Structures are given as structure tokens and as C-alpha cells.
C-alpha positions in Angstrom: 0.0 0.0 0.0 1.0 3.6 -0.4 2.6 4.9 2.8 2.1 8.6 3.7 5.4 9.8 5.1 4.6 13.6 5.0 1.5 15.8 4.9 2.0 19.4 3.8 0.7 22.0 6.2 -2.5 23.7 5.1 -2.7 21.4 2.0 -5.7 19.5 0.8 -4.7 16.3 2.5 -4.2 17.9 5.9 -7.5 19.8 5.7 -9.2 16.5 4.9 -7.6 14.8 8.0 -5.0 12.5 6.6 -2.0 11.8 8.9 1.6 10.7 8.6 1.6 6.9 8.8 -1.7 6.4 7.1 -1.7 3.8 4.3 -3.9 4.4 1.2 -5.9 1.2 0.5 -8.3 2.4 -2.1 -8.7 5.4 -4.5 -12.2 6.1 -5.7 -13.1 2.5 -4.9 -10.1 0.9 -6.7 -8.0 -1.3 -4.5 -4.3 -0.5 -4.4 -3.3 -3.2 -1.9 -0.5 -5.4 -3.1 0.0 -3.5 -6.3 3.5 -2.3 -7.5 3.1 1.3 -8.3 5.5 3.9 -9.5 5.3 7.6 -8.5 3.8 8.6 -11.8 1.0 6.0 -11.3 0.2 7.4 -7.9 0.1 10.9 -9.3 -2.4 9.9 -12.1 -4.7 8.4 -9.4 -4.5 11.3 -7.0 -4.0 14.4 -9.0 -6.7 16.2 -10.9 -8.4 19.6 -11.7 -8.8 22.1 -8.8 -12.0 21.7 -6.8 -12.6 18.1 -8.0 -12.8 15.4 -5.4 -11.1 12.1 -4.8 -12.2 9.5 -2.3 -9.6 7.6 -0.3 -9.9 4.6 2.0 -6.9 4.5 4.4 -5.7 2.2 7.1 -4.5 3.9 10.3 -2.2 1.4 12.1 -2.2 3.2 15.4 -5.9 2.7 15.8 -6.1 -0.5 13.7 -9.0 1.0 11.7 -9.9 1.9 8.2 -11.3 5.4 7.4 -12.9 7.0 4.4 -11.8 10.5 3.3 -13.1 12.8 0.6 -10.4 15.2 -0.5 -11.1 18.4 -2.5 -8.1 18.9 -4.8 -6.4 22.2 -4.6 -3.0 23.9 -4.6 -0.3 22.5 -2.3 1.7 25.1 -0.5 5.4 24.4 -0.8 7.4 26.4 1.7 10.9 27.5 0.7 12.0 28.4 4.2 12.1 24.8 5.3 13.2 25.4 8.9 14.6 27.9 11.4 15.6 27.9 15.1 18.0 29.3 17.6 21.0 27.1 17.4 22.5 28.6 20.6 21.7 31.7 22.6 22.1 34.7 20.2 22.7 32.5 17.1 19.9 32.0 14.6 19.7 29.5 11.7 17.4 29.7 8.6 17.3 27.1 5.9 16.2 28.4 2.4 15.6 25.6 -0.1 14.6 27.8 -3.2 13.9 31.4 -4.1 10.2 31.4 -4.9 7.5 34.2 -5.0 6.7 33.7 -1.3 10.3 33.2 0.0 10.9 36.7 1.1 7.7 36.8 3.2 8.6 33.4 4.7 12.1 34.7 5.5 10.8 37.8 7.2 8.5 35.6 9.4 11.4 33.4 10.4 13.8 36.3 11.0 11.3 38.3 13.1 10.6 35.2 15.2 14.4 34.7 15.8 14.9 38.3 16.5 12.3 38.2 19.3 14.3 35.3 20.8 17.4 37.4 21.0 19.1 36.9 17.6 22.5 38.6 17.3 24.3 36.4 14.7 22.7 34.6 11.8 23.5 31.5 9.7 21.6 31.2 6.4 21.8 27.8 4.8 21.7 27.8 1.0 23.1 24.3 0.4 21.4 22.4 -2.3 19.3 25.5 -3.2 19.1 25.5 -7.0 17.9 29.1 -7.2 14.7 30.7 -8.5 13.6 34.3 -8.8 16.3 37.0 -9.2 14.1 39.7 -7.5 13.6 37.4 -4.4 17.4 37.0 -4.0 17.8 40.7 -4.4 15.2 41.5 -1.7 16.8 39.2 0.8 20.3 40.6 0.0 18.8 44.1 0.7 18.0 42.9 4.2 21.7 42.6 5.0 23.3 45.6 3.1 23.5 49.3 3.7 21.6 51.6 1.4 23.1 52.0 -2.1 25.4 49.0 -1.9 25.5 47.2 -5.2 23.8 43.8 -5.2 24.3 42.8 -8.8 24.5 44.0 -12.4 22.8 42.3 -15.4 24.1 42.8 -18.9 22.3 41.5 -22.0 23.2 41.7 -25.7 19.8 43.3 -26.5 18.6 44.3 -23.0 21.5 46.5 -22.0 22.8 46.7 -18.5 20.9 47.2 -15.2 22.3 47.8 -11.8 20.5 46.6 -8.6 21.3 48.5 -5.4 20.3 48.0 -1.8 17.7 50.3 -0.2 17.3 51.6 3.3 15.0 48.8 4.3 17.6 46.3 5.7 16.6 44.6 9.0 20.0 43.0 9.7 22.7 45.3 8.3 24.9 44.7 11.4 25.7 41.5 13.2 27.7 38.5 12.2 26.4 36.7 9.1 27.4 33.4 7.6 26.1 31.8 4.4 26.4 28.0 3.9 26.9 26.8 0.3 27.9 23.7 -1.6 28.3 22.5 -5.2 24.5 22.4 -5.6 23.9 26.0 -4.6 23.1 27.8 -7.9 21.7 30.8 -9.6 19.8 33.0 -7.1 21.8 31.4 -4.3 25.0 32.6 -6.0 23.5 36.1 -6.5 22.8 36.4 -2.7 26.1 34.8 -1.5 28.1 36.7 -4.2 26.6 40.1 -3.2 27.3 39.5 0.5 30.8 38.3 -0.1 31.8 41.1 -2.4 30.4 43.7 0.0 32.4 42.2 3.0 29.1 41.5 4.7 29.1 37.7 5.2 31.5 34.8 5.6 30.8 32.2 3.0 31.3 28.6 4.4 31.3 25.3 2.5 32.3 24.4 -1.1 32.4 26.2 -4.4 28.9 26.8 -5.8 27.4 25.4 -9.0 28.3 28.3 -11.4 25.1 29.5 -13.0 25.3 33.3 -13.8 22.5 33.6 -16.4 19.1 35.3 -16.2 16.1 33.9 -18.0 12.7 35.3 -18.9 9.6 33.0 -19.3 7.4 33.7 -22.3 3.9 32.1 -22.4 2.6 30.4 -25.5 -0.9 30.1 -26.8 -1.2 26.4 -26.0 -0.4 26.9 -22.3 3.2 26.0 -22.5 6.1 28.5 -22.2 9.6 29.1 -23.4 12.4 30.1 -20.9 14.9 32.2 -22.8 18.3 33.4 -21.5 18.4 37.2 -21.9 21.5 38.3 -19.9 24.3 37.5 -17.6 24.6 38.8 -14.1 27.8 40.1 -12.4 28.5 40.3 -8.7 29.4 43.8 -7.2 33.2 43.3 -7.8 32.5 42.5 -11.5 32.6 38.7 -11.3 30.7 36.5 -13.7 30.2 33.3 -11.9 28.8 31.4 -15.0 30.9 28.3 -15.7 32.1 28.5 -19.3 30.8 26.4 -22.2 34.1 26.7 -24.1 34.9 23.0 -23.8 31.4 21.9 -24.9 28.2 21.0 -23.2 29.2 17.5 -22.1 32.2 18.8 -20.2 29.9 21.5 -18.6 27.5 18.8 -17.5 30.3 16.6 -16.1 31.7 19.4 -13.9 30.7 17.7 -10.7 32.6 14.5 -11.7 35.6 16.6 -12.6 35.6 18.4 -9.3 35.5 15.0 -7.6 38.3 13.5 -9.6 40.7 16.4 -9.3 40.1 16.6 -5.5 38.4 20.0 -5.3 35.6 18.6 -3.1 38.2 17.4 -0.6 41.0 20.0 -0.7 40.4 23.8 -0.7 43.6 24.7 -2.4 42.6 22.9 -5.6 39.7 25.3 -6.0 41.9 28.4 -6.4 44.2 26.4 -8.7 41.3 26.1 -11.1 40.0 29.7 -10.9 42.2 32.1 -12.8 40.3 35.3 -12.1 41.0 37.2 -8.9 39.0 40.2 -7.7 39.3 42.4 -4.6 36.5 43.5 -2.2 36.4 47.0 -0.7 38.1 45.7 2.4 40.9 44.2 0.4 39.8 40.5 0.5 40.5 38.3 -2.5 37.5 36.7 -4.2 37.6 34.4 -7.2 35.8 34.2 -10.6 35.8 31.6 -13.3 32.7 29.8 -12.2 30.8 29.7 -9.0 31.3 31.4 -5.6 34.5 30.2 -3.9 33.9 30.1 -0.1 35.9 32.0 2.4 36.1 29.0 4.7 36.3 25.7 2.9 34.7 22.5 4.3 35.7 19.2 2.5 33.2 16.6 1.5 33.3 13.7 4.0 32.7 10.3 2.4 34.4 8.2 5.1 31.0 6.8 6.4 29.2 6.7 3.1 28.1 3.4 1.6 25.7 1.9 -1.1 23.4 0.8 1.7 23.2 4.3 3.2 22.4 5.8 -0.2 19.7 3.3 -0.9 18.1 3.8 2.5 18.0 7.5 1.8 17.0 7.5 -1.8 14.1 5.0 -1.3 12.9 6.9 1.8 13.4 3.7 3.9 14.7 5.5 7.0 12.0 8.1 6.7 9.3 5.4 6.6 10.9 3.5 9.5 11.0 6.8 11.6 7.3 7.4 10.8 6.4 3.9 12.0 8.5 4.3 15.1 6.9 7.7 15.9 3.4 6.2 15.6 4.2 3.2 17.8 6.0 5.4 20.4 3.9 8.5 20.5 3.6 8.4 24.3 7.4 8.4 24.7 7.8 11.3 22.2 5.0 13.2 23.9 7.2 13.3 27.0 9.6 15.7 25.3 8.3 19.2 25.7 10.9 20.9 23.6 13.1 20.1 20.6 16.3 20.7 22.7 15.1 18.3 25.3 14.4 15.7 22.6 17.8 16.1 21.1 19.5 15.9 24.4 17.7 13.0 25.9 16.3 10.8 23.1 18.1 7.4 22.6 16.3 4.9 20.4 16.0 1.3 21.6 16.8 -1.8 19.5 13.2 -1.9 18.1 14.0 1.1 15.8 16.9 -0.8 14.1 14.7 -3.9 13.8 12.0 -1.8 12.2 14.5 -0.3 9.8 15.7 -3.8 8.7 12.1 -4.9 8.3 11.1 -2.0 6.1 14.3 -2.3 4.1 13.6 -6.0 3.5 10.0 -5.5 2.5 11.2 -2.8 0.0 13.7 -5.1 -1.7 16.8 -3.6 -0.2 19.8 -6.0 0.0 21.2 -5.5 3.5 25.0 -5.5 3.5 26.4 -5.8 7.0 29.8 -4.3 6.0 28.1 -1.2 4.6 25.9 -1.0 7.8 29.0 -1.1 10.0 30.6 1.6 8.0 27.6 3.9 8.0 26.0 2.9 11.3 26.6 6.3 13.0 25.2 8.2 10.1 22.2 5.8 9.9 21.4 6.3 13.6 21.7 10.1 13.2 19.4 10.2 10.2 16.8 8.1 12.0 16.9 10.4 14.9 16.6 13.4 12.6 13.6 11.9 10.8 11.9 11.1 14.1 12.4 14.7 15.1 10.8 15.8 11.9 7.7 13.7 12.7 7.3 15.3 16.1 8.7 18.8 15.6 8.3 19.3 11.8 11.2 20.5 9.6 12.7 22.5 12.4 13.3 19.2 14.3 15.0 17.6 11.3 17.5 20.4 10.7 18.2 21.0 14.4 19.1 17.3 14.9 20.8 16.9 11.6 23.1 19.9 11.9 24.5 18.6 15.2 26.5 16.0 13.1 27.1 18.4 10.1 30.7 19.5 9.7 29.8 22.6 7.7 27.3 23.8 10.3 29.7 23.1 13.1 32.5 25.1 11.4 30.1 28.0 10.9 29.2 27.9 14.6 32.8 27.9 15.6 33.7 30.7 13.2 31.1 33.0 14.8 33.3 33.0 17.9 36.5 33.8 16.0 37.0 37.5 15.3 39.7 36.9 12.6 36.9 35.9 10.2 35.0 39.1 10.7 37.8 41.6 11.2 37.4 43.0 7.7 33.6 42.7 7.6 30.7 44.8 8.6 29.7 43.6 12.1 
């Protein structure tokens, strides 16, 4: 049966009463039990025109009962600020997964909440953020920069040039600021991190970003489709184009991640600068690098020492997430005893039943369990399971709070906040 591992807040499913852990047995009277379905098959059954209805019969294991639900289809709100919390007294954390139309408003809600809790320093996590709207990145950059500071310049062959400057509306123009990035941080993520790095406003921590410095416009067509056309390049305040070149062909461009891995760039910081020929200088005299992507100020190598095929399969097939859901359902009284996220993170220790549950779910999903892989990745597996359980009980804030405890990039950022050498040439 189809296992519900997440229910979007304020979405049609939540409004109808579906819960995490429910199993869909029937859709509009058609039995799904025992069927092998791909994601696209499930979408065909469940999706439809707005305001139409779909009838579901679900099994709720906690109560050992079946329930009927009628769901009115509608838009599903996808939040781009996935989590935020006070990591320590005075230090706030905000995770932004994309730059959408609603991202700025979500950011303001998160920031204002953290500010009311005593925020003095801020970590913004843009890792794996593939970008989005340019104007959204611009508005968030404006929150951190003094009036008239340059955010970016766009130059197009037919559109000319346009300069985007900060206004007087910034809500956090002073205070230590760190931006977390990696090789999957792209486009609007690079606009934001590049603007803050070039203006000596933020410390960039992580690995070199993707390298997408192009601006597109979307043009609607009569049949309801659209064309996205590249109209210009953007440049950071010091004049850097962070677009990776196509000079060696599209295949080489697409294989950039593999090349970074092979030449050691993901593991050794010096190899980044060896492959970036363009050097620029910030107003405070710091060197920043062009040639493709944003090069971090503080490099954090990729750690593959505990990775394994088993770990990747457990993550990619959502096995750990499903096991965590089942554990949370079966142990809701235990989890209810934790009144705060900090208390949960400090005191929760899973018993052996969680690992037995994980093995059972993996076996039923066709995962070949390799004991050698498990021994190599056992610490990471335990930590992921705890993070997913925290997500079930404390939403996304719980996941990132627990996950970051074992995250080297986050830990280096936290340590850097206490070291003045990183901020001596920056606006504080």
C-alpha cells in the first residue's frame, strides 16, 4: 500500500484529516493493496483539476481501523524556508531551499521570530538551493546591506545593463552573518552569496557553488506551454561573472561535478583556487575568485568516510523516513514526554526496536542488506533516523536541528562566529 510519510501544512490532505503513517488502501473504490506502483502511477490516481474530489480509504495502524476521506483537490503550499531555530543563545539559523515568489515573506516571518528570541548572529543555509527568482534573492540581500550598496549587475546583448542596489529597508545590516553553500547552490543562491561576499558583509562557508550566472525570462505560448529564454548574464558587485564557461562543450559542462570530484576539489580547498584564474578584490581588500561559482571564504571538505551503497539506498528509497514514521506512531507516548526540541535532542536514545524496524522496512522494500556497509555507515544511519523522528514530532525544524549537530559545515560555521579573525574586515 501507499505509505504517507509527510503531509503538507495547510494542504488539501491535511485539511481532509490525513495523517503521517496512514496507508492508502483504495482510491475512488479501486484497491491498491499489493500493487506495485511507480510515483507517476500514484500521481495519475490522486491528481486532478482544482476543486474536483477524490475518495480515499486509508488504514490507520495506530488505531487498527480503516477510514474514508473525501479530499477536495487544490493547490499544495510548498514552503521555501524549510526550517529555522535558535542554534544557541544569540545565534539563529534559517534554511532556504529555493527562491520562490513567497520566499521573502517566509524569510521575514522566520527572521522576526528569531529576533524576538534574541538573535545577534545569523546563519543562512543555501546548500542544495538551486535558485529561483532573481528579485527574491535581491530583496533578501537588501535585508543585509546598507543603502546604495550594489547587489548585482545584469548585462544582456539586447537588453543592455541594469544595476540593482540596496535600499534603506535592511533589517540586519549589522551583526555576524554566515552563508552556507555547496556545489548544488546555484543561480539566485549565488546572487545572494556573491553580493554579501563582495560587500564584505558575510562569511561564505562550504564548497564552491554550481556556477550559473545567467538570467532567464519566461514567455507564455498560446497552447499553455512556455519558453524560458536566456536574456542576460549577471555580475557580482566586484564584477565577477560566476557562470561556468561552455568553451569545452556542453558535455564537459554537465560533467563538472565528476571533474571536481576527480581532481580533488571537493576534498582540498587549495585545488579550487588552482582552477580559478580570475581574482577580484573586495572594498576591504579581501580576494574573491571568478571563473565559475562562488569560492567560499572557509572551505569544508566533503566527507565520504562513512558513506556506503546501503546508506544511499536507504535515503533514496525513503526507507529511513518510513521507519522513523512507524516508530513515531508506535512510540507516541514516549515522544509526547519531550516538551521541547532541545530536550528531545539531548535525551532521546532509540531502543533496539528502531533498528529492527528499519531492517524490516528495508527487507520489504527489496533492499539488499549489507552488514559491511551497515557497520561503515551505522553512526550516520542512527543520526538520520533520529533526525527523521524529530521531523515527525517537531516538523522540519526538528529535522534540521538534529541533523546539523552532526554536520561539519554547520559546526564550522558555529565555531567561526566565535573567532574575530573571520570578521575583522567585515561589517559587524
